Structure formats: C-alpha cells, structure tokens
LUMKE-253360 format. One line per field, with one value per residue: x, y, z of N, C-alpha, C in turn; residue number from 1; residue in one letter. Coordinates in nm, 2 decimals. Atoms other than C-alpha are relative to their C-alpha. Last residue first. Layout:
N
n.x: (X | ...)
n.y: (Y | ...)
n.z: (Z | ...)
ca.x: (X | ...)
ca.y: (Y | ...)
ca.z: (Z | ...)
c.x: (X | ...)
c.y: (Y | ...)
c.z: (Z | ...)
n: (NUM | ...)
res: (A | ...)
% end
This chain:
85
n.x: (-0.05 | -0.14 | -0.08 | -0.07 | -0.14 | -0.07 | -0.12 | -0.13 | -0.05 | -0.13 | -0.06 | -0.12 | 0.02 | 0.14 | 0.02 | 0.14 | 0.10 | 0.12 | 0.13 | 0.12 | 0.12 | 0.11 | -0.03 | 0.08 | 0.03 | -0.03 | -0.06 | 0.03 | -0.10 | 0.03 | -0.12 | 0.02 | -0.04 | 0.04 | 0.15 | 0.08 | 0.12 | -0.01 | 0.12 | -0.02 | -0.09 | 0.06 | 0.06 | -0.11 | -0.03 | -0.11 | -0.13 | -0.11 | -0.12 | -0.12 | -0.12 | -0.13 | -0.10 | -0.14 | -0.07 | -0.04 | 0.11 | 0.12 | 0.04 | 0.13 | 0.08 | 0.14 | 0.08 | 0.14 | 0.08 | 0.13 | 0.07 | 0.08 | -0.09 | -0.07 | 0.08 | 0.00 | 0.03 | -0.12 | -0.07 | 0.05 | -0.02 | -0.06 | -0.14 | -0.02 | 0.04 | -0.09 | -0.11 | 0.02 | -0.01)
n.y: (0.13 | 0.02 | -0.01 | 0.12 | -0.01 | 0.10 | 0.03 | -0.09 | 0.05 | 0.07 | 0.02 | -0.08 | -0.09 | -0.07 | -0.09 | 0.04 | -0.11 | 0.05 | -0.05 | 0.04 | -0.04 | 0.08 | 0.03 | -0.09 | -0.14 | -0.08 | -0.12 | -0.01 | 0.05 | 0.03 | -0.03 | -0.11 | 0.03 | 0.14 | 0.00 | -0.06 | -0.06 | 0.00 | 0.07 | 0.14 | 0.03 | 0.07 | 0.12 | 0.10 | 0.05 | -0.08 | 0.05 | -0.09 | 0.03 | -0.06 | 0.01 | -0.01 | -0.03 | 0.02 | -0.12 | -0.04 | -0.07 | 0.09 | 0.04 | -0.04 | 0.12 | -0.02 | 0.13 | -0.01 | 0.10 | 0.02 | 0.07 | 0.11 | 0.10 | 0.04 | 0.11 | -0.04 | 0.10 | 0.06 | -0.09 | 0.02 | -0.14 | -0.01 | -0.04 | -0.13 | -0.10 | -0.01 | -0.08 | -0.15 | -0.06)
n.z: (-0.06 | 0.00 | -0.12 | -0.06 | 0.03 | -0.07 | 0.08 | -0.02 | -0.13 | 0.01 | -0.12 | -0.02 | -0.12 | 0.00 | 0.09 | 0.05 | 0.03 | 0.08 | -0.04 | 0.08 | -0.06 | 0.04 | 0.14 | 0.09 | -0.03 | 0.10 | -0.05 | -0.15 | -0.10 | -0.14 | -0.07 | -0.11 | -0.13 | -0.04 | 0.03 | -0.10 | 0.06 | 0.14 | 0.06 | 0.00 | 0.11 | 0.11 | -0.04 | 0.00 | 0.13 | 0.06 | -0.05 | 0.02 | -0.07 | 0.05 | -0.09 | 0.06 | -0.09 | 0.05 | 0.01 | 0.14 | 0.06 | 0.01 | -0.12 | -0.04 | -0.03 | -0.01 | 0.02 | -0.03 | 0.06 | -0.04 | 0.10 | -0.03 | -0.05 | 0.12 | 0.05 | 0.14 | 0.09 | 0.05 | 0.08 | 0.14 | 0.06 | 0.14 | 0.00 | -0.06 | 0.11 | 0.11 | -0.06 | -0.01 | 0.13)
ca.x: (5.98 | 5.79 | 5.43 | 5.25 | 5.02 | 4.65 | 4.45 | 4.13 | 3.84 | 3.68 | 3.33 | 3.25 | 2.90 | 2.89 | 3.27 | 3.32 | 3.70 | 3.95 | 4.29 | 4.65 | 5.00 | 5.36 | 5.69 | 5.54 | 5.66 | 5.80 | 5.63 | 5.55 | 5.55 | 5.31 | 5.32 | 5.02 | 5.11 | 4.94 | 4.95 | 5.28 | 5.44 | 5.80 | 5.81 | 6.15 | 6.13 | 5.81 | 5.98 | 6.19 | 5.87 | 5.77 | 5.43 | 5.07 | 4.78 | 4.44 | 4.14 | 3.83 | 3.48 | 3.19 | 2.85 | 2.68 | 2.51 | 2.75 | 3.04 | 3.19 | 3.56 | 3.83 | 4.19 | 4.43 | 4.80 | 5.01 | 5.38 | 5.53 | 5.81 | 5.59 | 5.37 | 5.63 | 5.56 | 5.74 | 5.44 | 5.26 | 5.47 | 5.35 | 5.29 | 4.91 | 4.91 | 5.12 | 4.89 | 4.59 | 4.75)
ca.y: (1.48 | 1.80 | 1.79 | 1.83 | 2.13 | 2.08 | 2.39 | 2.39 | 2.21 | 2.43 | 2.56 | 2.70 | 2.56 | 2.42 | 2.35 | 2.18 | 2.25 | 2.02 | 2.14 | 2.01 | 2.10 | 1.99 | 2.20 | 2.35 | 2.05 | 1.73 | 1.48 | 1.15 | 1.19 | 1.22 | 1.36 | 1.20 | 1.01 | 1.01 | 1.38 | 1.41 | 1.16 | 1.04 | 1.15 | 1.23 | 1.60 | 1.66 | 1.74 | 2.00 | 2.19 | 2.23 | 2.06 | 2.14 | 1.90 | 2.02 | 1.81 | 1.92 | 1.80 | 1.80 | 1.75 | 1.43 | 1.39 | 1.12 | 1.34 | 1.36 | 1.35 | 1.58 | 1.56 | 1.87 | 1.88 | 2.19 | 2.25 | 2.51 | 2.77 | 3.00 | 3.01 | 3.22 | 3.20 | 3.45 | 3.67 | 3.37 | 3.37 | 3.06 | 3.09 | 3.09 | 2.80 | 2.59 | 2.68 | 2.59 | 2.25)
ca.z: (-4.23 | -4.31 | -4.38 | -4.72 | -4.77 | -4.79 | -4.92 | -4.74 | -4.93 | -5.19 | -5.26 | -5.60 | -5.58 | -5.94 | -5.97 | -5.64 | -5.59 | -5.43 | -5.30 | -5.31 | -5.19 | -5.24 | -5.22 | -4.91 | -4.71 | -4.88 | -4.67 | -4.85 | -5.22 | -5.51 | -5.87 | -6.03 | -6.35 | -6.68 | -6.79 | -6.61 | -6.84 | -6.76 | -6.41 | -6.25 | -6.35 | -6.15 | -5.83 | -6.00 | -6.08 | -5.72 | -5.67 | -5.69 | -5.73 | -5.81 | -5.77 | -5.97 | -5.88 | -6.12 | -5.95 | -6.03 | -5.69 | -5.59 | -5.67 | -6.01 | -6.12 | -6.27 | -6.22 | -6.25 | -6.22 | -6.15 | -6.17 | -5.94 | -5.97 | -6.17 | -5.85 | -5.67 | -5.30 | -5.09 | -5.02 | -4.90 | -4.58 | -4.41 | -4.04 | -4.06 | -4.31 | -4.07 | -3.76 | -3.96 | -4.06)
c.x: (0.07 | 0.05 | 0.14 | 0.08 | 0.07 | 0.15 | 0.09 | 0.11 | 0.11 | 0.02 | 0.12 | 0.07 | 0.12 | -0.01 | -0.14 | -0.03 | -0.13 | -0.09 | -0.10 | -0.12 | -0.11 | -0.13 | -0.13 | 0.03 | -0.07 | -0.04 | 0.03 | 0.08 | -0.05 | 0.12 | -0.03 | 0.14 | -0.01 | 0.03 | -0.06 | -0.15 | -0.09 | -0.13 | 0.00 | -0.12 | 0.02 | 0.10 | -0.06 | -0.05 | 0.11 | 0.04 | 0.12 | 0.13 | 0.12 | 0.12 | 0.12 | 0.11 | 0.14 | 0.09 | 0.14 | 0.06 | 0.02 | -0.14 | -0.12 | -0.04 | -0.15 | -0.08 | -0.14 | -0.08 | -0.15 | -0.07 | -0.14 | -0.06 | -0.07 | 0.11 | 0.07 | -0.07 | -0.01 | -0.02 | 0.13 | 0.06 | -0.04 | 0.00 | 0.06 | 0.13 | 0.01 | -0.04 | 0.11 | 0.11 | -0.04)
c.y: (0.03 | -0.13 | 0.00 | 0.04 | -0.12 | 0.02 | -0.10 | -0.05 | 0.10 | -0.06 | -0.09 | -0.02 | 0.09 | 0.09 | 0.07 | 0.11 | -0.07 | 0.11 | -0.06 | 0.06 | -0.04 | 0.04 | -0.08 | -0.03 | 0.08 | 0.16 | 0.09 | 0.12 | 0.01 | -0.05 | -0.02 | 0.00 | 0.11 | -0.03 | -0.13 | 0.02 | 0.06 | 0.06 | 0.01 | -0.08 | -0.16 | -0.05 | -0.08 | -0.14 | -0.10 | -0.07 | 0.09 | -0.05 | 0.08 | -0.04 | 0.05 | -0.01 | 0.01 | 0.05 | -0.01 | 0.13 | 0.04 | 0.06 | -0.08 | -0.06 | 0.06 | -0.13 | 0.03 | -0.14 | 0.01 | -0.11 | -0.03 | -0.06 | -0.15 | -0.11 | -0.05 | -0.12 | 0.05 | -0.11 | -0.05 | 0.10 | -0.02 | 0.14 | 0.02 | 0.05 | 0.14 | 0.11 | 0.02 | 0.07 | 0.14)
c.z: (0.13 | 0.06 | -0.03 | 0.12 | 0.07 | -0.05 | 0.10 | -0.07 | 0.03 | 0.14 | -0.01 | 0.14 | 0.02 | 0.12 | 0.00 | -0.10 | -0.06 | -0.01 | -0.10 | 0.05 | -0.09 | 0.06 | -0.07 | -0.14 | -0.10 | 0.02 | -0.11 | 0.05 | 0.14 | 0.08 | 0.15 | 0.07 | 0.10 | 0.14 | 0.04 | -0.03 | 0.11 | -0.08 | -0.15 | -0.06 | 0.00 | -0.10 | -0.10 | 0.05 | 0.00 | -0.13 | -0.06 | 0.04 | -0.03 | 0.09 | -0.06 | 0.12 | -0.06 | 0.12 | -0.03 | -0.02 | -0.14 | -0.05 | -0.01 | 0.13 | 0.03 | 0.04 | 0.03 | -0.03 | 0.04 | -0.08 | 0.06 | -0.13 | 0.02 | 0.04 | -0.14 | -0.08 | -0.14 | -0.10 | -0.07 | -0.08 | -0.15 | -0.05 | -0.14 | 0.00 | 0.06 | -0.09 | -0.12 | 0.04 | 0.00)
n: (85 | 84 | 83 | 82 | 81 | 80 | 79 | 78 | 77 | 76 | 75 | 74 | 73 | 72 | 71 | 70 | 69 | 68 | 67 | 66 | 65 | 64 | 63 | 62 | 61 | 60 | 59 | 58 | 57 | 56 | 55 | 54 | 53 | 52 | 51 | 50 | 49 | 48 | 47 | 46 | 45 | 44 | 43 | 42 | 41 | 40 | 39 | 38 | 37 | 36 | 35 | 34 | 33 | 32 | 31 | 30 | 29 | 28 | 27 | 26 | 25 | 24 | 23 | 22 | 21 | 20 | 19 | 18 | 17 | 16 | 15 | 14 | 13 | 12 | 11 | 10 | 9 | 8 | 7 | 6 | 5 | 4 | 3 | 2 | 1)
res: (A | L | G | N | V | K | I | P | T | T | K | G | S | K | I | N | I | T | I | N | F | F | C | S | G | G | D | F | V | S | V | V | Q | L | N | L | N | K | Y | G | L | G | A | E | K | C | F | G | N | I | W | V | I | K | R | G | E | K | D | F | S | T | E | Y | Q | I | G | Y | E | N | L | N | I | K | Q | T | D | A | K | Q | N | Y | D | A | M)
% end
C-alpha cells in the first residue's frame, strides 16, 4: 500500500470526479468514528439509492478509496486504495 501511495500522482486527482459516502459509528469508548468511502462518480450510477447502499467493488484501483477518522482525536487510518485486478 505504501508503495502504491508513493507512486500515485496526486496532482492528477480531481475530487469533482468522485462521489463520497459517510458512515458514522462509535468505538468501544463511545468516541464518534466516521468512515469515508470515495468512488468514481460513474461507479455510483448503478446504485438506486446512494444514501442506503454502500458503493463497493473488488479491485477497481484508484477509482475506490476509503479512510476512517476518529472525530475526537482527529486521528485517521491510512487512506486505503483498492488494488488492481
């Protein structure tokens, strides 16, 4: 994963081309956790209700990524980018 992220050219990423989904939960200590799911907008076209269905695929490369944020501490997990088939 680290190798993939180091090779990625972030200057070419246009976030306007991505859809974002948010899901909140609480950890065992009661702290709010937000899971962010990012996907290329065209990948979300096959879903009837993006508010109720998580966009999920196997592989897909940089078209799919997610990250988790602990709201209280501000700590995040590393951004996870899907692999290539």
